[in-house]
C-alpha positions in Angstrom: 19.3 -25.8 -42.8 15.5 -26.1 -42.7 13.9 -29.3 -43.7 10.8 -31.4 -43.1 12.1 -32.5 -39.7 12.9 -29.0 -38.4 10.8 -28.6 -35.3 10.2 -24.9 -34.8 8.9 -22.9 -31.8 7.2 -19.6 -32.8 6.4 -17.2 -30.0 4.2 -14.4 -31.3 2.0 -11.5 -30.2 -1.8 -11.0 -30.7 -1.8 -7.5 -29.2 -3.5 -4.9 -31.3 -2.0 -4.7 -34.8 0.5 -7.4 -34.3 -2.1 -10.1 -34.9 -2.2 -9.5 -38.6 1.6 -9.5 -39.0 1.9 -12.6 -36.8 -0.5 -14.6 -38.9 1.4 -13.7 -42.1 4.7 -14.6 -40.5 3.3 -18.0 -39.3 2.2 -18.7 -42.9 5.7 -17.8 -44.2 7.4 -20.0 -41.6 5.3 -23.0 -42.7 6.0 -22.3 -46.4 9.7 -22.1 -45.7 9.8 -25.6 -44.2 9.6 -24.8 -40.5 7.3 -27.7 -39.8 6.2 -29.1 -37.5 5.5 -25.6 -36.1 4.6 -25.2 -32.4 3.1 -21.8 -31.7 2.7 -19.9 -28.4 0.6 -16.7 -28.6 1.0 -13.8 -26.2 -2.6 -12.5 -25.8 -4.3 -9.5 -24.1 -5.7 -11.9 -21.5 -2.1 -12.8 -20.5 -1.7 -9.3 -19.1 -4.5 -9.8 -16.5 -5.2 -6.1 -15.7 -1.8 -4.8 -16.8 -2.9 -4.6 -20.5 -3.8 -1.1 -21.5 -4.9 -0.2 -25.0 -3.9 3.4 -25.2 -1.8 6.1 -23.7 1.9 6.4 -22.6 1.6 3.3 -20.3 0.3 1.1 -23.1 1.0 -2.6 -22.3 2.0 -1.6 -18.8 5.7 -1.3 -18.6 8.3 -3.2 -20.6 9.5 -4.9 -17.4 5.9 -6.1 -16.7 5.7 -7.4 -20.3 8.9 -9.3 -19.9 7.7 -10.9 -16.7 4.4 -11.9 -18.2 6.0 -13.6 -21.2 8.5 -15.4 -19.0 5.6 -16.8 -17.0 3.9 -17.9 -20.2 7.1 -19.8 -21.2 7.8 -21.4 -17.8 7.0 -25.0 -18.9 8.4 -24.8 -22.4 11.3 -27.2 -22.9 13.5 -25.4 -25.5 15.7 -28.4 -26.0 12.8 -30.0 -28.0 13.3 -27.5 -30.8 15.8 -26.9 -33.5 14.8 -23.4 -34.3 13.1 -20.6 -32.2 11.4 -17.6 -33.8 10.1 -14.8 -31.6 8.2 -11.6 -32.4 8.8 -8.4 -30.3 11.7 -7.3 -28.1 10.2 -8.5 -24.9 9.9 -12.0 -26.3 13.5 -11.9 -27.4 14.6 -10.9 -23.9 12.4 -13.6 -22.4 14.0 -16.4 -24.4 17.6 -15.1 -24.5 18.9 -17.0 -21.5 17.0 -20.2 -22.4 17.7 -20.9 -26.0 21.4 -21.8 -25.5 22.9 -23.0 -28.8 19.5 -23.3 -30.5 19.3 -20.9 -33.5 17.0 -18.1 -32.6 15.5 -15.4 -34.9 13.6 -12.3 -33.9 11.1 -10.2 -35.9 10.0 -6.9 -34.5 8.8 -3.4 -35.4 10.4 -1.3 -32.6 12.5 -1.2 -29.4 11.4 0.5 -26.1 14.1 3.1 -26.6 13.0 3.9 -30.1 9.4 4.2 -29.1 10.2 6.6 -26.2 12.3 8.6 -28.6 9.2 9.3 -30.6 7.4 10.6 -27.5 10.2 13.1 -27.0 9.6 14.5 -30.5 5.8 14.6 -30.4 4.1 17.8 -29.2 1.0 15.8 -28.1 2.9 14.7 -24.9 3.6 17.1 -22.1 6.7 17.8 -20.0 6.0 15.0 -17.5 5.5 12.4 -20.2 8.7 13.5 -21.9 10.7 13.4 -18.7 9.4 9.9 -18.0 10.4 8.7 -21.4 13.8 10.3 -21.2 14.5 8.5 -17.9 13.1 5.2 -19.2 15.3 5.3 -22.3 18.4 5.5 -20.1 17.1 2.7 -17.8 16.3 0.4 -20.7 19.8 1.1 -22.3 21.5 0.0 -19.1 19.3 -2.8 -17.9 18.8 -4.6 -21.3 22.2 -3.9 -22.9 23.5 -7.2 -24.1 20.3 -9.1 -23.4 20.1 -10.1 -27.0 23.4 -12.0 -26.9 21.8 -15.4 -27.8 19.6 -14.1 -30.7 21.3 -15.1 -33.9 19.4 -13.0 -36.5 17.3 -9.9 -36.3 14.7 -8.8 -38.9 13.4 -5.4 -37.8 10.8 -3.8 -40.0 12.7 -0.6 -40.5 16.3 0.6 -40.6 15.3 3.0 -37.8 14.6 0.1 -35.5 17.8 -1.7 -36.6 19.9 1.3 -35.7 18.3 1.2 -32.2 19.4 -2.4 -31.8 23.0 -1.4 -32.6 23.2 1.9 -30.7 21.0 1.2 -27.7 21.4 -2.5 -27.1 24.9 -3.4 -28.5 23.7 -5.8 -31.2 26.4 -6.4 -33.9 25.2 -4.9 -37.1 26.1 -8.0 -39.1 23.2 -9.8 -37.3 20.6 -7.3 -38.6 18.7 -7.5 -41.8 15.9 -4.9 -42.0 12.8 -6.6 -43.5 10.5 -3.9 -44.7 6.9 -4.7 -45.5 6.3 -4.6 -49.3 3.2 -3.7 -51.2 1.8 -5.5 -54.2 0.8 -2.6 -56.4 -1.3 -4.8 -58.6 -3.6 -5.5 -55.6 -3.3 -2.2 -53.7 -4.0 0.3 -56.4 -6.0 3.5 -56.2 -9.2 3.9 -58.1 -9.7 6.2 -61.1 -11.9 9.1 -60.1 -13.7 12.0 -61.7 -13.9 15.6 -60.6 -17.6 15.2 -59.8 -17.1 12.5 -57.1 -17.0 13.2 -53.4 -13.6 13.1 -51.8 -13.4 9.7 -50.0 -11.1 9.4 -47.0 -10.2 6.1 -45.2 -9.0 5.4 -41.7 -8.1 1.8 -40.7 -7.1 0.7 -37.3 -8.0 -0.2 -33.7 -6.8 1.7 -30.6 -8.8 4.5 -32.1 -7.9 7.2 -29.5 -4.2 6.7 -29.7 -4.2 6.8 -33.4 -5.8 10.2 -33.5 -9.4 9.1 -34.3 -11.1 11.6 -32.0 -9.1 14.4 -33.6 -10.1 13.1 -37.0 -13.8 13.1 -36.1 -13.5 16.8 -35.1 -12.0 17.6 -38.4 -14.7 15.7 -40.3 -17.4 17.6 -38.4 -16.0 20.8 -39.8 -15.8 19.6 -43.4 -18.6 19.7 -46.0 -20.6 16.6 -47.0 -18.6 16.4 -50.2 -15.7 15.1 -48.1 -16.5 11.6 -46.6 -14.7 9.4 -44.2 -14.9 5.6 -43.9 -13.6 4.1 -40.6 -12.6 0.4 -40.6 -12.2 -0.5 -37.0 -13.4 -2.9 -34.3 -12.4 -0.7 -31.4 -15.2 -0.9 -28.7 -14.6 2.8 -28.0 -16.6 3.6 -31.2 -19.7 2.1 -29.7 -20.1 5.3 -27.6 -18.9 7.8 -30.1 -21.3 9.9 -32.2 -20.1 10.0 -35.8 -20.5 13.1 -38.0 -23.0 12.8 -40.8 -20.2 12.5 -43.4 -18.6 9.6 -41.6 -19.4 5.8 -41.7 -18.1 2.9 -39.6 -17.3 -0.6 -41.0 -16.6 -3.3 -38.5 -15.1 -6.8 -38.8 -13.7 -6.5 -42.3 -11.4 -9.5 -43.1 -8.0 -8.7 -44.5 -8.7 -10.2 -47.9 -11.5 -7.7 -48.4 -9.5 -4.6 -47.4 -8.0 -3.9 -50.9 -11.5 -2.9 -52.0 -11.8 -0.3 -49.3 -8.5 1.2 -50.2 -9.3 1.2 -53.9 -12.6 3.0 -53.2 -10.8 5.8 -51.3 -8.8 8.8 -52.5 -6.8 9.4 -49.4 -5.7 7.3 -46.4 -5.7 9.4 -43.1 -3.9 8.3 -40.0 -3.2 11.2 -37.5 -1.7 9.0 -34.8 -0.4 10.5 -31.6 2.1 7.6 -31.0 3.3 4.9 -33.3 6.5 2.9 -33.8 7.5 4.3 -37.2 9.1 7.7 -37.5 
């Protein structure tokens, strides 16, 4: 039972797109009475050279990530808390043997097995990458099976992710409640347009190369000026990229201003090579 004396530890990620979700989750925890709230952020700096922003070896390996998070938590005394909330599988594994009888909740958007299963299905990756993913899937299943035994509740963002918890890691299905991300259609609504207007496309995201940004620029270069693309991104890669004449870049847009950019666009484009959603 949460109340004003519930001391909560929240371990969250600031890697790539996780930062936005983490901030929203932190707000929800405070609104739900999880105060005082002690937060520990896993940042890109924690990876000290292992952190990679794109490609099949993104974030180094899962095992490296687990070790990095465990080192970050070495001096945390879990007995000081009445509730532990973690974000991401690696954080769940890192706390599993330390939480004891303390209630523990995990939010996450994928599992390593589910992510590698997407590589097997995607034609962008060659035979070597697919073979590596197939081997890693079996390794993860064997090494980490049962390592969520002390996590009490799971809130995966998709049923696909929840099924991986059950099938690949032996989590009882009654512990899982998929928490899909909803959309307020009053706020996120398309604009009304006329036939005379140019077609406005929108791309939003960092990690530009992994999310198919370079391919998208090639497409835009072949399209007429009546088709325009707006890129909202803070990826440093774009500092050295020449944009086609029908493409503009917007940096540093705060989340509260993003609905305007969606409303001004006709089509959202996201030709990603690798993502955690099927």
